N, CA, C and O atoms as a GROMACS GRO file, in nm:
protein
  204
    1MET      N    1   8.053  13.337  -1.271
    1MET     CA    2   7.938  13.310  -1.201
    1MET      C    3   7.866  13.441  -1.161
    1MET      O    4   7.924  13.531  -1.102
    2SER      N    5   7.747  13.445  -1.195
    2SER     CA    6   7.660  13.561  -1.172
    2SER      C    7   7.617  13.569  -1.030
    2SER      O    8   7.635  13.473  -0.954
    3LEU      N    9   7.562  13.679  -0.992
    3LEU     CA   10   7.518  13.702  -0.860
    3LEU      C   11   7.391  13.610  -0.834
    3LEU      O   12   7.374  13.564  -0.721
    4THR      N   13   7.308  13.584  -0.927
    4THR     CA   14   7.195  13.494  -0.910
    4THR      C   15   7.243  13.353  -0.869
    4THR      O   16   7.196  13.291  -0.774
    5GLU      N   17   7.344  13.306  -0.951
    5GLU     CA   18   7.400  13.173  -0.923
    5GLU      C   19   7.455  13.159  -0.780
    5GLU      O   20   7.445  13.055  -0.714
    6VAL      N   21   7.515  13.275  -0.736
    6VAL     CA   22   7.574  13.271  -0.597
    6VAL      C   23   7.466  13.256  -0.499
    6VAL      O   24   7.483  13.175  -0.408
    7PHE      N   25   7.348  13.326  -0.506
    7PHE     CA   26   7.239  13.320  -0.416
    7PHE      C   27   7.173  13.179  -0.419
    7PHE      O   28   7.133  13.127  -0.315
    8LEU      N   29   7.164  13.118  -0.542
    8LEU     CA   30   7.097  12.988  -0.560
    8LEU      C   31   7.194  12.875  -0.538
    8LEU      O   32   7.150  12.761  -0.552
    9TRP      N   33   7.318  12.893  -0.507
    9TRP     CA   34   7.412  12.792  -0.490
    9TRP      C   35   7.379  12.688  -0.383
    9TRP      O   36   7.399  12.571  -0.414
   10PRO      N   37   7.331  12.714  -0.261
   10PRO     CA   38   7.309  12.620  -0.161
   10PRO      C   39   7.201  12.517  -0.210
   10PRO      O   40   7.215  12.396  -0.188
   11GLY      N   41   7.097  12.566  -0.274
   11GLY     CA   42   6.987  12.483  -0.311
   11GLY      C   43   7.035  12.397  -0.441
   11GLY      O   44   6.998  12.282  -0.461
   12THR      N   45   7.113  12.461  -0.518
   12THR     CA   46   7.162  12.381  -0.645
   12THR      C   47   7.252  12.271  -0.590
   12THR      O   48   7.240  12.160  -0.641
   13LYS      N   49   7.337  12.288  -0.497
   13LYS     CA   50   7.417  12.180  -0.451
   13LYS      C   51   7.339  12.071  -0.386
   13LYS      O   52   7.373  11.953  -0.401
   14ALA      N   53   7.233  12.108  -0.312
   14ALA     CA   54   7.146  12.010  -0.239
   14ALA      C   55   7.082  11.935  -0.348
   14ALA      O   56   7.069  11.813  -0.337
   15CYS      N   57   7.039  11.999  -0.457
   15CYS     CA   58   6.965  11.916  -0.567
   15CYS      C   59   7.050  11.827  -0.635
   15CYS      O   60   7.009  11.716  -0.670
   16GLU      N   61   7.180  11.869  -0.661
   16GLU     CA   62   7.276  11.777  -0.725
   16GLU      C   63   7.317  11.668  -0.634
   16GLU      O   64   7.347  11.560  -0.684
   17ARG      N   65   7.321  11.684  -0.504
   17ARG     CA   66   7.346  11.574  -0.414
   17ARG      C   67   7.230  11.478  -0.409
   17ARG      O   68   7.252  11.358  -0.390
   18LEU      N   69   7.108  11.525  -0.424
   18LEU     CA   70   6.991  11.436  -0.413
   18LEU      C   71   6.966  11.375  -0.560
   18LEU      O   72   6.879  11.289  -0.574
   19GLY      N   73   7.038  11.417  -0.665
   19GLY     CA   74   7.018  11.361  -0.787
   19GLY      C   75   6.899  11.424  -0.871
   19GLY      O   76   6.847  11.366  -0.966
   20VAL      N   77   6.865  11.540  -0.830
   20VAL     CA   78   6.740  11.615  -0.885
   20VAL      C   79   6.791  11.734  -0.973
   20VAL      O   80   6.886  11.804  -0.940
   21ASP      N   81   6.720  11.751  -1.087
   21ASP     CA   82   6.756  11.862  -1.170
   21ASP      C   83   6.711  11.987  -1.112
   21ASP      O   84   6.589  11.999  -1.101
   22PRO      N   85   6.790  12.090  -1.070
   22PRO     CA   86   6.752  12.198  -1.001
   22PRO      C   87   6.667  12.299  -1.094
   22PRO      O   88   6.596  12.385  -1.042
   23GLU      N   89   6.677  12.285  -1.228
   23GLU     CA   90   6.607  12.363  -1.319
   23GLU      C   91   6.478  12.304  -1.372
   23GLU      O   92   6.402  12.368  -1.444
   24GLY      N   93   6.455  12.174  -1.333
   24GLY     CA   94   6.337  12.106  -1.386
   24GLY      C   95   6.217  12.123  -1.296
   24GLY      O   96   6.206  12.222  -1.224
   25GLU      N   97   6.125  12.023  -1.301
   25GLU     CA   98   5.998  12.034  -1.225
   25GLU      C   99   6.022  12.030  -1.069
   25GLU      O  100   5.943  12.080  -0.989
   26ASN      N  101   6.127  11.972  -1.035
   26ASN     CA  102   6.158  11.970  -0.883
   26ASN      C  103   6.233  12.087  -0.832
   26ASN      O  104   6.304  12.075  -0.733
   27ALA      N  105   6.219  12.201  -0.897
   27ALA     CA  106   6.299  12.316  -0.860
   27ALA      C  107   6.243  12.371  -0.720
   27ALA      O  108   6.306  12.453  -0.654
   28LEU      N  109   6.129  12.323  -0.682
   28LEU     CA  110   6.079  12.365  -0.552
   28LEU      C  111   6.173  12.316  -0.439
   28LEU      O  112   6.185  12.381  -0.336
   29ILE      N  113   6.239  12.198  -0.460
   29ILE     CA  114   6.340  12.153  -0.366
   29ILE      C  115   6.447  12.261  -0.346
   29ILE      O  116   6.480  12.294  -0.232
   30ARG      N  117   6.497  12.312  -0.449
   30ARG     CA  118   6.599  12.418  -0.449
   30ARG      C  119   6.552  12.537  -0.382
   30ARG      O  120   6.628  12.598  -0.306
   31TRP      N  121   6.419  12.578  -0.404
   31TRP     CA  122   6.370  12.689  -0.344
   31TRP      C  123   6.356  12.672  -0.185
   31TRP      O  124   6.382  12.763  -0.106
   32MET      N  125   6.309  12.545  -0.147
   32MET     CA  126   6.294  12.518  -0.009
   32MET      C  127   6.430  12.527   0.067
   32MET      O  128   6.442  12.587   0.174
   33VAL      N  129   6.533  12.461   0.002
   33VAL     CA  130   6.666  12.463   0.070
   33VAL      C  131   6.716  12.607   0.086
   33VAL      O  132   6.770  12.644   0.190
   34ASN      N  133   6.698  12.683  -0.015
   34ASN     CA  134   6.749  12.821  -0.018
   34ASN      C  135   6.678  12.902   0.088
   34ASN      O  136   6.741  12.985   0.153
   35THR      N  137   6.548  12.881   0.108
   35THR     CA  138   6.467  12.948   0.198
   35THR      C  139   6.514  12.910   0.338
   35THR      O  140   6.524  12.999   0.422
   36LEU      N  141   6.541  12.787   0.367
   36LEU     CA  142   6.580  12.748   0.496
   36LEU      C  143   6.719  12.804   0.528
   36LEU      O  144   6.742  12.851   0.640
   37VAL      N  145   6.806  12.799   0.437
   37VAL     CA  146   6.950  12.844   0.457
   37VAL      C  147   6.954  12.998   0.493
   37VAL      O  148   7.020  13.045   0.586
   38TYR      N  149   6.869  13.071   0.405
   38TYR     CA  150   6.874  13.216   0.429
   38TYR      C  151   6.796  13.262   0.542
   38TYR      O  152   6.823  13.371   0.592
   39LEU      N  153   6.695  13.183   0.594
   39LEU     CA  154   6.627  13.207   0.706
   39LEU      C  155   6.715  13.186   0.834
   39LEU      O  156   6.716  13.268   0.927
   40VAL      N  157   6.782  13.082   0.833
   40VAL     CA  158   6.878  13.052   0.943
   40VAL      C  159   6.981  13.173   0.948
   40VAL      O  160   7.002  13.232   1.054
   41ILE      N  161   7.042  13.206   0.837
   41ILE     CA  162   7.137  13.311   0.835
   41ILE      C  163   7.078  13.442   0.879
   41ILE      O  164   7.144  13.519   0.949
   42SER      N  165   6.959  13.471   0.841
   42SER     CA  166   6.893  13.599   0.875
   42SER      C  167   6.861  13.600   1.030
   42SER      O  168   6.881  13.702   1.096
   43LEU      N  169   6.808  13.479   1.088
   43LEU     CA  170   6.770  13.477   1.223
   43LEU      C  171   6.897  13.495   1.311
   43LEU      O  172   6.891  13.563   1.414
   44VAL      N  173   7.015  13.432   1.269
   44VAL     CA  174   7.131  13.448   1.336
   44VAL      C  175   7.184  13.592   1.331
   44VAL      O  176   7.241  13.641   1.428
   45GLY      N  177   7.165  13.657   1.218
   45GLY     CA  178   7.204  13.797   1.209
   45GLY      C  179   7.122  13.885   1.302
   45GLY      O  180   7.176  13.972   1.370
   46VAL      N  181   6.992  13.862   1.304
   46VAL     CA  182   6.912  13.939   1.388
   46VAL      C  183   6.943  13.908   1.535
   46VAL      O  184   6.948  14.000   1.616
   47TRP      N  185   6.965  13.781   1.570
   47TRP     CA  186   7.001  13.752   1.707
   47TRP      C  187   7.134  13.819   1.757
   47TRP      O  188   7.152  13.854   1.874
   48ILE      N  189   7.224  13.833   1.659
   48ILE     CA  190   7.356  13.898   1.697
   48ILE      C  191   7.344  14.039   1.714
   48ILE      O  192   7.401  14.097   1.807
   49PHE      N  193   7.266  14.105   1.622
   49PHE     CA  194   7.254  14.249   1.625
   49PHE      C  195   7.146  14.300   1.718
   49PHE      O  196   7.154  14.416   1.759
   50ALA      N  197   7.051  14.224   1.753
   50ALA     CA  198   6.941  14.266   1.832
   50ALA      C  199   6.957  14.239   1.980
   50ALA      O  200   6.897  14.305   2.065
   51VAL      N  201   7.041  14.140   2.008
   51VAL     CA  202   7.052  14.101   2.148
   51VAL      C  203   7.188  14.150   2.202
   51VAL      O  204   7.220  14.128   2.319
   0.00000   0.00000   0.00000
């Protein structure tokens, strides 16, 4: 498993669960899920280190 696949894993699993091809036209779903996951992780990290 490459580093790229590790970073895209949350969105890929979400697409598989929804029955959508993560590499096809609906790849924006994978992008959205990855954005939300890493946004939450980043905000929690900032909250922990800044407060």
